[in-house]
N, C-alpha and C positions, 0 to 999 in steps of 0.2 A: 733901513732897520725891520721895515716889513717885508721885503722881499728876503732878506735873510730867515726871518722868523717862516715865512711860507717855505723855502727849501728845506728847512727844517723839519717842518712838519711833513712835506714829501718825503722827503729821506726817512723817517720814520714811518711812513706808511709803507714804501715800498720795502724796507726790512721786517714789515709785521707780513708781507704776503709769502705764501711759501715759493720757494726757489724757481721752479719751474715756471709758475704763474708771473712772478716778478721778471724772470728771465722774457716770456713770450710778449709781455706788456713793453720793456723796453726794446724789442725787435720792432716792435711795430711803432713807438711813440719817438724812439731817436735815431733808428737806423730806418724808418722809412718804408719797412717790408709790408707789403700787403699781408692778410690773415691767409691765403693761399701759397706766397713766399717761404712764411714761417713753418707752415704745415710741411710743406716740399722740404726746407732746411732741417727742420727738428724731426721729421718722421711722423710726427703726430697726425691724426684727422683735422680736417677743417672742423670739424666740430668740437672736438677738444679745444683747439684752439680758440674758438669761439667763447667756449665755456670759460677758458681762463681770462679771456679781455673781459668777460663780463665782469667775474670777480674782481680785477684790478680796477675795471671803473666803478662798481659799486662802492670799493675802497676808497677811489678818489672824492665820490660823492659824500662819504663821512668825514671827509678832512673839515669840514665847515663846524 
């Protein structure tokens, strides 16, 4: 039950992120891409990728 609750909270957090931020976060966390690989794949600058990841990580910290 605890695992399902945690997954639901993560899903809610992900849906609360801007689409671009969510996509970048998932590329890093699920696909295992580096920030440089994500930048190359998406065409965004490395600093933009880092900003989106920071936003996503802050959202993760707010889950508790």
